[in-house]
ROKOL-743463 format. One record per residue: residue number from 0; x, y, z of N, C-alpha, C in turn. Coordinates in steps of 0.2 Angstrom, whole numbers. Example, Ala and Ser with C-alpha at 12.3 -4.5 7.8 and 13.67 -1.06 7.14 Angstrom:
2
0	66	-28	39	62	-22	39	66	-16	39
1	64	-11	35	68	-5	36	64	0	39
// end
This chain:
69
0	-116	-88	-16	-110	-86	-13	-108	-80	-16
1	-107	-75	-12	-105	-68	-15	-98	-67	-13
2	-94	-65	-17	-87	-64	-16	-85	-57	-19
3	-82	-53	-14	-79	-47	-16	-71	-47	-14
4	-67	-44	-17	-60	-45	-16	-58	-44	-9
5	-61	-38	-6	-59	-36	1	-64	-38	6
6	-71	-38	4	-76	-39	9	-80	-45	6
7	-80	-51	9	-83	-56	6	-87	-60	11
8	-93	-62	9	-97	-66	13	-98	-73	11
9	-95	-78	14	-95	-85	12	-98	-89	18
10	-101	-94	16	-103	-99	21	-98	-104	22
11	-95	-105	28	-89	-110	29	-91	-117	31
12	-97	-118	32	-100	-124	35	-101	-129	29
13	-99	-135	30	-101	-141	25	-98	-139	18
14	-92	-137	18	-88	-136	11	-84	-142	10
15	-82	-143	4	-78	-148	2	-71	-146	3
16	-66	-151	3	-59	-149	5	-56	-145	0
17	-58	-145	-7	-56	-141	-12	-58	-134	-11
18	-65	-133	-9	-67	-126	-7	-64	-123	-1
19	-63	-127	4	-59	-124	10	-52	-122	8
20	-49	-126	4	-42	-124	2	-42	-118	-2
21	-47	-117	-7	-48	-111	-11	-49	-105	-7
22	-54	-106	-2	-55	-101	3	-49	-99	7
23	-46	-103	9	-40	-102	13	-34	-98	9
24	-34	-100	3	-29	-97	-2	-31	-90	-3
25	-38	-89	-5	-40	-82	-6	-39	-78	0
26	-41	-80	6	-40	-76	12	-32	-74	13
27	-28	-79	12	-21	-78	12	-18	-72	7
28	-21	-73	1	-19	-68	-5	-22	-61	-3
29	-28	-61	0	-30	-54	2	-26	-51	7
30	-24	-55	12	-19	-53	18	-13	-50	15
31	-10	-54	10	-3	-52	7	-4	-46	3
32	-10	-45	0	-11	-39	-4	-12	-33	0
33	-15	-34	6	-16	-28	11	-9	-26	13
34	-5	-31	15	2	-30	18	6	-26	12
35	6	-29	6	10	-26	1	7	-18	0
36	1	-17	0	-1	-10	-1	1	-6	4
37	1	-8	11	3	-4	16	10	-3	16
38	14	-8	14	21	-7	13	23	-1	8
39	19	-2	2	20	3	-4	18	10	-1
40	13	10	3	10	17	5	16	20	10
41	19	16	14	24	18	19	30	21	15
42	32	17	10	38	20	5	36	26	2
43	30	27	-1	28	33	-4	27	39	0
44	25	38	7	25	43	11	32	45	13
45	36	41	14	43	43	16	46	47	10
46	45	44	4	48	48	-2	45	55	-3
47	38	55	-2	35	62	-2	38	67	3
48	39	64	9	42	68	15	49	70	13
49	53	66	10	60	67	9	60	72	3
50	56	72	-2	56	76	-8	53	83	-6
51	48	83	-2	46	90	0	51	94	4
52	54	90	8	60	93	12	65	96	8
53	67	92	3	72	94	-2	70	100	-6
54	64	100	-8	62	106	-12	61	112	-8
55	59	111	-1	58	117	3	65	120	5
56	70	115	6	77	118	7	80	121	1
57	78	119	-5	81	122	-11	78	129	-12
58	71	130	-11	68	136	-11	71	141	-6
59	72	138	0	74	142	6	81	145	5
60	86	140	2	93	142	1	94	146	-6
61	89	147	-10	89	150	-16	89	158	-14
62	94	162	-16	94	169	-15	95	172	-21
63	90	177	-23	90	180	-30	96	185	-30
64	98	187	-24	104	193	-24	111	190	-24
65	111	183	-23	118	180	-22	121	180	-29
66	127	181	-30	131	181	-36	133	174	-38
67	132	172	-44	134	166	-47	142	165	-46
68	144	159	-45	151	158	-45	155	158	-51
// end
């Protein structure tokens, strides 16, 4: 039985109840990990987009010839 966290090859036939339960839990954990990573990736992309927009606006609005108040 070879198991990798994301890509696994397991034989599902003639397994004990405990093995089937463990396999189901591992598959569920993998799916929740994928969803969590996707959620974090989306948040990071939104933050990067927001911060680049903010820095671009700052640089665009900065005028070296403007007098300080």
